[in-house]
C-alpha positions in Angstrom: 149.5 143.7 38.5 152.4 142.8 40.9 150.1 143.1 43.9 147.3 141.1 42.3 149.8 138.4 41.4 150.9 138.2 45.0 154.4 139.3 44.1 154.4 142.6 45.8 157.0 143.7 48.3 155.7 145.3 51.5 157.7 146.3 54.5 157.3 143.0 56.3 158.7 141.3 53.2 162.0 143.2 53.5 164.2 140.8 55.5 167.9 141.8 55.3 170.5 139.4 56.7 170.8 139.7 60.5 167.4 141.4 60.9 166.1 141.7 64.5 162.6 142.4 65.6 161.3 145.2 67.8 158.2 145.0 70.0 156.8 147.8 72.1 155.3 147.8 75.6 152.3 150.2 75.8 150.5 151.9 78.6 147.3 150.2 79.9 146.3 153.5 81.5 144.9 156.6 80.0 146.7 158.8 82.5 149.2 157.7 85.1 152.5 158.5 86.7 155.3 155.9 86.2 156.4 155.1 89.7 158.9 152.4 88.9 160.2 151.0 85.7 162.6 147.9 85.8 163.8 146.6 82.5 166.7 144.4 83.9 164.9 141.1 83.6 164.0 141.7 80.0 167.5 142.8 79.2 168.9 139.7 80.7 167.3 137.3 78.3 169.9 135.8 75.9 167.6 136.4 72.9 167.3 140.1 73.7 169.9 142.6 72.3 168.5 145.9 73.5 165.9 147.5 75.7 165.0 151.1 75.4 163.1 153.4 77.8 162.2 157.0 77.8 164.7 158.2 80.3 167.7 156.8 78.4 166.4 158.3 75.2 165.9 161.7 76.8 169.4 161.6 78.2 170.7 161.0 74.8 168.8 163.9 73.3 166.4 161.8 71.2 163.6 164.3 71.2 161.0 165.0 68.5 160.4 168.7 68.1 157.3 170.1 66.3 157.9 172.8 63.7 156.0 175.0 61.3 154.4 178.5 61.3 150.7 178.8 61.5 148.8 181.7 60.0 145.5 183.1 61.3 145.3 180.9 64.4 147.2 179.9 67.5 148.5 176.5 68.4 150.4 175.1 71.4 152.9 172.2 70.9 155.5 170.5 73.0 158.6 168.4 72.4 158.2 164.7 72.7 160.4 161.7 73.6 159.4 158.6 71.6 158.9 156.7 74.8 157.0 157.9 77.8 159.0 159.7 80.5 157.5 159.9 84.0 153.9 160.1 82.8 151.7 158.2 80.3 148.8 160.1 78.7 146.8 157.6 76.8 146.1 153.9 76.5 148.6 152.6 74.0 151.4 155.1 74.5 154.8 153.5 74.0 156.7 152.9 77.3 159.5 150.4 76.5 160.9 149.0 73.3 162.6 145.6 73.1 164.8 144.3 70.3 165.2 140.5 70.1 166.0 137.7 67.6 162.3 137.2 66.8 158.8 138.4 67.7 158.2 135.6 70.2 161.3 136.5 72.1 160.6 140.2 72.0 157.0 139.7 73.4 158.3 137.3 76.1 160.8 140.1 77.1 158.0 142.6 77.3 156.2 140.4 79.8 159.3 140.7 82.1 159.3 144.5 82.1 158.1 145.6 85.6 156.2 148.8 85.6 154.3 150.3 88.5 151.8 153.0 87.7 150.0 155.5 89.9 146.7 156.6 88.2 146.1 160.3 87.7 142.9 162.2 87.0 141.6 161.5 83.5 140.3 163.9 80.9 137.9 161.5 79.3 136.4 163.8 76.7 136.4 167.3 75.3 133.9 168.7 77.8 136.1 167.5 80.7 139.1 169.1 79.0 137.5 172.5 78.7 136.9 172.6 82.5 139.7 170.4 83.8 143.3 170.9 84.9 145.9 171.2 82.1 147.2 167.9 80.7 150.4 169.7 79.8 152.0 171.3 82.8 153.4 174.2 80.7 150.0 175.1 79.2 147.5 177.3 81.0 144.6 175.1 79.8 143.8 172.2 77.5 143.1 174.2 74.3 145.8 173.3 71.8 144.2 175.1 68.8 142.0 178.2 68.8 140.9 179.3 65.4 138.1 182.0 65.2 137.1 183.9 62.1 134.1 185.9 61.0 132.5 187.8 58.1 129.8 190.5 58.6 127.8 190.6 61.9 125.8 187.4 62.4 124.8 188.3 65.9 122.8 191.4 64.7 121.2 189.4 61.9 120.3 186.5 64.3 118.8 188.9 66.8 116.7 190.6 64.2 115.4 187.4 62.5 112.1 185.7 63.4 113.3 182.5 61.8 116.2 181.0 63.7 117.1 177.4 64.4 119.7 176.2 67.0 121.1 172.8 67.5 124.1 170.5 68.3 125.8 168.0 66.0 128.5 165.4 66.6 130.8 163.2 64.5 132.2 160.1 66.2 135.8 159.1 66.4 137.0 156.7 63.7 140.2 155.0 62.5 141.6 154.8 58.9 142.2 151.0 59.1 144.4 150.3 56.0 145.0 146.6 55.0 148.7 147.0 55.8 149.5 148.5 59.2 152.5 150.7 59.8 156.0 149.2 59.6 159.7 150.1 59.2 163.0 148.2 58.7 165.9 150.4 59.7 169.4 149.3 58.7 172.5 151.2 59.9 175.8 150.6 58.0 178.5 151.3 60.6 181.3 151.3 58.0 179.7 153.8 55.5 177.8 155.5 58.4 174.6 155.5 56.4 171.1 154.6 57.4 168.6 152.9 55.0 165.0 152.7 56.0 162.2 150.7 54.3 159.0 152.3 55.6 155.3 152.0 54.9 155.1 155.8 54.5 153.4 158.3 52.3 156.3 160.8 52.3 159.8 159.3 52.1 161.6 162.6 51.7 159.8 164.2 54.6 160.4 161.1 56.8 164.1 161.2 55.9 164.5 164.8 57.0 162.6 164.3 60.3 164.4 161.1 61.1 167.8 162.5 60.3 167.2 165.6 62.5 165.9 163.5 65.4 168.8 161.0 65.6 171.5 163.6 64.6 172.4 162.5 61.1 172.8 164.6 57.9 170.0 164.2 55.4 172.6 162.8 52.9 173.4 159.9 55.3 169.8 158.7 55.3 167.9 156.9 52.6 164.2 156.1 52.8 162.6 153.6 50.5 158.9 153.2 50.2 158.1 149.6 49.1 154.5 148.9 48.0 151.9 150.2 50.5 148.8 148.4 51.5 146.7 151.6 51.9 147.3 154.7 53.9 144.5 157.2 53.8 146.6 159.8 55.6 147.5 157.5 58.4 151.1 156.9 57.3 152.3 160.5 57.1 155.6 160.7 59.0 156.9 160.6 61.6 155.9 158.1 64.3 157.6 157.2 67.6 158.3 153.6 66.4 160.2 155.0 63.3 162.6 156.7 65.7 162.8 153.7 68.0 163.7 151.3 65.2 166.3 153.7 63.9 168.0 154.3 67.2 168.0 150.5 67.9 169.7 149.8 64.5 172.3 152.5 65.0 173.1 151.2 68.5 173.2 147.5 67.4 174.7 147.9 64.0 172.1 145.4 62.5 168.8 145.9 60.7 165.8 146.3 63.1 162.3 145.7 62.0 158.9 146.7 63.5 155.5 145.7 62.1 152.5 147.1 63.8 149.8 144.7 65.2 146.2 145.5 64.6 145.5 146.1 68.3 148.4 148.5 68.4 147.0 150.3 65.4 143.5 150.8 66.8 144.6 152.2 70.1 147.8 154.1 69.3 148.2 154.8 65.5 145.9 157.8 65.5 142.2 158.6 65.0 140.2 161.3 63.4 136.9 163.2 63.8 135.4 163.3 67.3 134.1 166.8 66.8 131.0 168.4 68.2 129.4 171.7 67.4 126.7 174.1 68.5 125.1 176.2 65.7 122.6 179.0 65.1 121.2 179.7 61.7 118.8 182.5 60.5 116.9 182.2 57.3 114.2 183.6 55.1 110.8 181.9 54.3 112.2 180.8 50.9 115.1 179.0 52.7 117.9 181.5 51.9 120.3 181.6 54.9 121.1 185.0 56.2 123.4 184.3 59.2 125.3 181.4 60.7 127.3 180.9 63.8 129.2 177.6 64.5 131.1 176.8 67.6 133.2 173.7 67.2 135.1 171.6 69.7 137.4 168.9 68.6 138.8 166.2 70.9 142.3 165.9 69.7 143.3 163.2 72.2 146.7 163.2 73.8 149.1 165.8 72.4 151.8 164.5 70.0 154.1 165.9 67.3 152.1 164.3 64.5 150.2 166.9 62.5 146.8 165.2 62.5 145.5 167.9 64.8 145.5 170.2 61.8 142.3 168.5 60.6 140.3 170.6 62.9 141.6 173.8 61.2 140.4 172.5 57.9 137.0 171.6 59.4 136.5 175.2 60.5 138.0 176.7 57.3 135.5 174.8 55.1 132.5 176.4 56.8 130.2 177.6 55.2 131.9 175.9 52.2 129.7 175.7 49.1 127.2 178.2 50.4 127.2 182.0 50.1 126.3 183.4 53.5 127.2 187.1 54.1 127.2 187.0 57.9 129.2 184.1 59.5 131.1 183.4 62.6 133.1 180.2 63.1 135.2 179.2 66.0 137.2 176.0 66.4 138.8 174.9 69.6 140.9 171.7 69.5 141.4 170.4 73.0 143.7 167.7 74.3 142.4 164.8 76.4 143.5 161.3 77.5 142.1 159.7 74.5 144.3 158.4 71.7 145.9 161.1 69.5 144.6 162.3 66.2 146.2 161.4 62.9 145.4 162.4 59.4 142.6 160.5 57.7 141.0 160.8 54.3 138.9 163.9 54.2 141.2 165.6 56.6 138.4 167.5 58.4 136.3 168.3 55.3 133.9 165.5 56.0 133.0 167.1 59.4 132.3 170.5 57.9 130.2 168.7 55.2 128.2 166.9 57.9 127.7 170.2 59.8 126.6 172.3 56.8 124.4 169.6 55.2 122.6 168.9 58.5 122.0 172.6 58.9 120.6 172.9 55.3 118.2 170.0 56.0 117.0 171.7 59.2 116.3 174.9 57.2 114.4 172.9 54.6 112.4 171.2 57.4 111.6 174.6 59.0 110.5 176.3 55.8 108.9 173.4 54.0 111.1 174.1 51.0 112.4 171.0 49.1 115.9 170.0 50.3 117.4 170.3 46.8 115.8 173.7 46.3 117.2 175.0 49.6 120.7 174.1 48.5 120.3 175.6 45.0 119.2 178.9 46.6 122.2 179.1 48.9 125.0 177.8 46.6 127.8 180.1 45.6 126.9 181.2 42.0 129.2 179.9 39.3 129.8 183.4 38.1 131.5 184.5 41.3 134.6 182.3 41.1 137.3 182.6 42.2 135.5 183.1 45.5 137.0 184.0 48.8 135.7 182.0 51.7 135.1 183.7 55.1 138.3 182.1 56.4 140.2 183.8 53.6 140.9 180.6 51.5 140.2 181.0 47.8 137.9 178.6 46.0 139.0 178.3 42.4 136.0 177.2 40.4 132.7 175.5 40.7 129.3 174.6 39.3 127.6 173.1 42.4 124.1 173.3 40.9 125.2 171.1 38.0 126.3 168.2 40.2 123.2 168.3 42.5 120.7 168.4 39.7 122.5 165.5 37.9 122.5 163.5 41.1 118.8 164.0 41.5 118.3 162.7 37.9 120.5 159.7 38.4 118.7 158.7 41.6 115.3 159.2 39.9 114.1 161.7 42.5 111.1 162.6 40.4 109.8 159.0 40.6 110.8 158.3 44.2 107.3 158.7 45.8 105.9 155.9 43.7 108.9 153.7 44.7 108.3 154.6 48.4 104.6 153.7 48.2 105.4 150.4 46.5 107.9 149.6 49.2 105.4 150.5 52.0 102.9 148.0 50.5 105.6 145.4 51.0 106.2 146.4 54.6 109.5 148.2 53.8 110.3 151.8 54.8 112.4 153.8 52.3 113.8 157.3 52.4 115.8 159.4 50.1 118.6 161.9 51.1 120.9 164.4 49.5 124.2 166.1 50.4 126.8 168.2 48.8 130.5 168.1 49.6 133.3 170.6 49.0 136.8 169.2 49.0 139.8 171.5 48.9 142.9 169.7 47.8 146.7 170.1 47.5 147.2 171.3 51.1 150.2 173.7 51.1 151.0 174.6 54.7 153.4 177.5 55.4 156.9 176.8 56.9 156.5 173.1 56.7 158.0 170.2 54.7 154.6 169.9 53.1 154.5 173.3 51.6 152.9 172.6 48.3 155.5 171.9 45.6 156.9 168.8 44.0 159.6 167.7 41.5 160.1 165.2 38.8 162.9 164.0 36.6 162.2 162.6 33.1 164.9 160.6 31.3 164.9 159.2 27.8 167.4 156.6 27.1 169.5 156.2 23.8 166.9 153.6 22.7 163.9 155.8 23.4 162.7 154.3 26.7 161.3 156.8 29.1 161.8 156.9 32.9 160.0 159.2 35.2 161.4 159.8 38.7 158.9 161.6 40.8 158.7 163.0 44.3 155.1 161.9 44.8 154.3 158.4 45.9 151.5 155.9 45.6 149.7 154.2 48.5 148.4 151.6 46.1 146.1 153.9 44.1 147.8 153.6 40.7 148.8 157.3 40.3 152.0 156.1 38.5 149.7 155.2 35.6 148.2 158.7 35.5 151.7 160.2 35.6 152.9 157.9 32.8 149.9 159.0 30.7 150.6 162.7 31.1 154.3 162.1 30.2 153.4 159.9 27.2 151.0 162.5 25.9 153.6 165.3 26.3 156.3 163.4 24.5 154.1 161.7 21.9 155.3 158.3 22.8 153.6 155.0 23.5 152.4 154.6 27.1 154.2 151.2 27.4 157.5 153.0 26.9 157.1 155.0 30.1 158.3 153.7 33.5 157.5 155.6 36.7 159.8 155.2 39.7 158.6 156.5 43.1 159.5 156.3 46.8 163.3 156.3 47.0 165.0 159.3 48.3 168.3 158.2 46.8 167.0 158.4 43.2 163.9 160.5 43.1 164.0 164.3 43.3 162.7 165.9 46.5 159.0 165.8 46.8 156.3 166.0 49.5 154.9 162.6 48.8 151.3 161.5 48.8 148.6 163.4 50.7 145.8 165.8 50.0 145.1 164.4 46.5 148.2 166.0 45.0 149.7 163.2 42.9 148.5 164.5 39.5 148.0 168.2 40.2 151.6 168.4 41.5 153.4 165.3 40.6 152.1 164.8 37.0 152.5 168.6 36.4 156.1 168.7 37.3 156.7 165.6 35.2 154.8 167.3 32.3 157.1 170.4 32.6 160.2 168.2 32.4 158.7 166.2 29.5 157.9 169.5 27.7 161.5 170.6 28.0 162.7 167.3 26.4 160.1 167.5 23.7 161.4 170.9 22.6 164.9 169.3 22.3 163.5 166.3 20.4 161.5 168.5 18.0 164.6 170.7 17.3 166.7 167.6 16.4 163.8 166.0 14.4 163.3 169.2 12.4 167.0 169.2 11.5 167.0 165.5 10.7 164.0 165.9 8.4 165.3 169.1 6.8 162.0 170.9 7.4 160.8 173.9 9.4 159.6 174.1 13.0 155.8 173.8 13.2 155.6 171.4 10.3 156.1 168.2 12.3 153.9 166.4 14.7 154.7 163.5 17.1 152.2 160.7 17.7 152.6 157.2 19.1 156.4 157.3 19.0 156.7 158.6 15.4 157.7 162.0 14.1 155.7 163.0 11.1 157.1 165.5 8.7 156.0 167.0 5.4 155.6 164.7 2.4 155.0 161.6 4.5 158.5 161.8 5.9 158.8 160.0 9.3 161.2 159.3 12.0 160.9 157.2 15.1 161.5 158.8 18.5 164.0 156.0 19.0 166.0 157.3 16.0 165.9 160.9 17.3 167.0 159.7 20.8 169.9 157.7 19.3 171.0 160.8 17.3 171.1 162.9 20.4 173.2 160.4 22.3 175.4 159.1 19.5 176.2 162.4 17.8 176.2 165.0 20.5 178.7 167.1 18.4 176.9 166.5 15.1 175.2 169.2 13.0 171.7 168.2 14.3 172.8 169.0 17.9 174.2 172.5 17.1 173.2 174.9 19.9 171.4 172.2 22.0 172.5 170.7 25.3 173.5 167.0 25.2 171.4 164.1 26.6 167.7 163.8 27.3 167.2 164.4 31.0 165.3 167.2 32.7 164.2 167.9 36.3 161.5 170.4 37.0 159.7 171.5 40.1 156.2 172.9 40.2 154.5 175.4 42.4 150.8 176.2 42.0 150.4 179.9 41.5 147.3 180.6 43.7 148.8 179.5 47.0 149.7 182.6 49.1 151.8 182.5 52.3 152.5 186.2 52.7 149.9 187.7 54.9 152.6 190.1 56.2 153.0 191.5 52.6 149.5 191.4 51.1 147.2 190.1 53.9 146.6 186.9 52.0 146.8 183.4 53.2 145.6 180.6 51.0 146.4 177.0 51.8 144.4 175.1 49.2 144.8 175.7 45.5 142.1 173.5 44.1 138.5 172.7 45.3 136.8 169.6 44.0 133.2 169.0 44.9 130.4 166.4 44.6 126.7 165.9 45.2 125.4 162.7 46.7 121.9 161.1 46.6 121.0 157.9 48.3 118.1 155.6 49.1 118.0 153.7 52.4 115.7 151.2 54.0 115.1 151.5 57.7 113.9 148.6 59.8 111.6 150.4 62.3 111.7 147.5 64.8 115.4 147.3 65.1 116.8 150.6 63.8 119.0 148.8 61.2 119.7 150.9 58.1 120.7 149.5 54.8 121.8 151.6 51.9 120.0 150.5 48.7 121.3 153.0 46.2 124.0 155.6 46.2 124.8 158.2 43.5 127.8 160.5 43.5 128.2 163.2 40.8 131.8 164.5 41.1 133.7 167.4 39.6 137.5 167.3 39.8 138.2 169.4 36.7 139.8 167.6 33.8 140.2 163.9 34.6 143.4 162.1 33.4 142.2 158.5 33.9 138.4 157.9 34.5 139.1 154.3 35.7 141.5 155.5 38.4 139.1 158.3 39.4 136.1 156.1 39.7 138.1 153.5 41.7 139.0 156.3 44.2 135.4 157.3 44.5 134.0 153.8 44.9 136.4 153.2 47.8 135.7 156.6 49.3 131.9 156.2 49.2 132.2 152.8 51.0 134.5 154.4 53.7 131.9 157.1 54.0 129.1 154.6 54.5 131.3 152.8 57.1 131.7 156.0 59.1 128.0 156.7 58.8 126.6 153.4 60.0 129.2 151.2 61.5 132.6 152.6 62.6 133.4 154.3 65.9 136.2 154.3 68.4 134.4 154.6 71.7 135.9 155.2 75.2 134.6 154.5 78.7 134.5 157.1 81.5 138.2 156.4 82.2 139.3 157.0 78.6 139.9 153.4 77.9 139.0 152.3 74.4 136.5 149.6 73.8 137.9 148.6 70.4 141.1 146.6 70.4 140.5 144.4 67.4 138.3 144.3 64.3 135.8 142.3 66.3 134.9 145.5 68.2 135.6 148.0 65.4 133.1 147.2 62.7 134.2 147.8 59.2 131.8 147.4 56.3 132.4 144.2 54.4 130.9 142.5 51.3 127.4 142.3 52.8 127.4 146.1 53.5 129.0 147.2 50.3 127.3 148.3 47.1 128.4 149.7 43.7 127.7 153.4 43.7 126.6 155.1 40.5 129.3 157.7 39.6 128.7 160.7 37.5 131.3 163.1 36.3 131.2 166.8 35.4 134.1 169.1 34.7 134.7 172.6 36.0 138.4 173.1 35.2 140.6 175.0 37.6 141.9 178.2 36.1 145.1 177.8 38.1 146.4 174.3 37.3 147.9 172.9 34.1 145.1 171.3 32.1 142.5 172.4 34.7 143.1 169.3 36.9 141.9 169.1 40.5 142.4 166.3 43.1 140.1 163.3 43.5 141.6 161.2 46.2 139.8 162.7 49.2 136.5 163.2 47.5 133.4 161.0 48.0 134.0 160.3 51.6 132.4 163.4 53.0 128.9 163.4 51.6 127.7 159.9 52.7 127.1 160.7 56.4 124.9 163.7 55.7 123.1 162.1 52.8 122.3 158.9 54.8 121.1 161.0 57.8 118.9 162.9 55.4 117.5 159.7 53.9 116.9 158.1 57.3 115.0 161.1 58.5 113.0 161.1 55.3 112.1 157.5 55.8 110.9 158.2 59.3 109.4 161.6 58.6 106.0 160.6 60.1 107.9 160.3 63.4 109.7 163.6 63.1 113.0 161.9 63.8 116.2 164.0 64.2 119.7 162.5 63.7 122.5 164.7 65.0 125.3 162.2 65.8 127.2 160.0 63.5 127.5 157.0 63.2 123.8 156.2 62.9 124.0 152.8 64.7 120.8 150.7 65.1 120.7 151.7 68.7 120.8 155.4 68.0 118.2 155.1 65.2 115.9 153.0 67.3 116.3 155.5 70.2 115.5 158.5 68.0 112.5 156.6 66.7 111.3 155.9 70.2 111.6 159.3 71.7 115.2 159.0 72.7 114.7 156.0 75.0 117.9 154.2 76.0 
């Protein structure tokens, strides 16, 4: 309501007295040596208070160090100074930071910084990285991540099969593009020696710990506040170089320092995702049942950083073969560093790539056998009776009914009547096609030895007048999860929803939490709040039983009223007043005073002890969905328009259908954008083409549609009330479903689509024999 009314407070609205503005000079080169760097002219401007460079930061020990243990795969990482030292490694890398009285003065100062670069050889893409010289001098090659796993012996099965298909697939690089870019206001109090940061972040507590460690402060000296956030989608997980720079500047100057990212900075330097290719081989029977699969993936991670977005490639590999039961599988993921922009987390977190790979392979099997695309999937799905099911990578899928969502999607799209619709459209000179895809979306990422290890906390307080406050460690990027948490607490306490207020995003008041990522707000945040509310309800019930003079089990609490036998009632307000006003009275005998409880929650099916029991499971819940879509293809231009889109989703028990559907509507549109319009492209020198939204095409009102959403529920046996996540669902299936529909529309031409996005030029080229 506040945001809709235009009364929201975002980071750029935080303007403490004496605030100064920071601007950042960024590298114009993808790879170059810094021959000379002269900041004296910029520092001499009277409006400028501070100029920072990499050498001075390194000398002061301002270094960001990666951390965390990684099971079942190897990863190389290096320490990073927030500003480039000696060498720049991608277009947009921060080189110099200037703090001035306003943005105009700061930008004018950047113009006076004199930098001489000597270009170095460029690793323009993943193929160059696999054969080129190491980008990091201390590394033997450019492979940052190497993650292989297998089940059975796929090579033997492939060699003995007379039905084998091989191919290559590619997902283009994209950017999250939230409405609000990144930003931070850092304010150092030299008298109290405390730092307060207002940041557009998803994880305030994690940012606090990382910032404090980097600048040499105790955690207790740092307070991070998350104001309202204009979208995040994973792109605002801490910590970024600019966060450190603003903090260092504020500490040195003793005044608040603010930095707000510009859109051209975001598109080049804030982080991208996808940019993954694969080669596959699949063996199958005449009925479409897959017998063996090998997938060799290579991800272009861009320049190495300490941001954990590179872990998306691990998830891509781990989610293959996903929803399909294949006994003989081998998967290898290699994540390589290049001179492209670095990776950062983005909605789907690698699951959308594995969905594209698997669904394209299933379509190829259907084409090769002549079996209906839906039937091929039904014959390969993991049976509902086998859950919990261990994936070939070792992760444990909690529950599922994949057949149910796919058959429902086919009904909602009216698959049985589509050929009549296709024929009618052909008479009108229109070319229609129908496509299907299934997505599997593990949620609640719990990475070992990290600050995002898969727990969360909440405090529930009831005041003497019966008002309820929830302080939670999860945060909201604008998705309304505070409403869902309030619902869970209101149900647990039996009070009116309007009496519950949820506070998030302040490390000074909220208990420690991991924040918002991996669709964990209700599975973790609402559950910890529920546990705290349950504790208070027990106390309330005990006091109410005493006040009513009845026995336990003979009361019920609904809508703020305690109902006892013989129509006797009490308000919750009266019970709360008794607890606070008469803590030594007879109704409080044997009970602790007050009404406040803090509880932490840890999902039981996460395992991080491979040294003890050989088990490693990172994802506790696995949502899934089936998509069906109808597209129209203009054969003369290659332009594709999505006419209808259906998504049938299963995230276990849903707390708030309106919030869930809102998430899915946005996710489907993002998925359509990545399927048809969005791509961060580079030239042969690793220079990006897209610097503004003129070059990076986002779907707007003309390209949007209202998807039809269906819900099913396969509750998780491991979570309270069977809940699963919903926030990352819906974005993975569109690319594969749209590709399937385009190929179906152009089936007379035997078109193959192997690279997303399916731009008009690519569709036209595929339709015309691959002509440029």
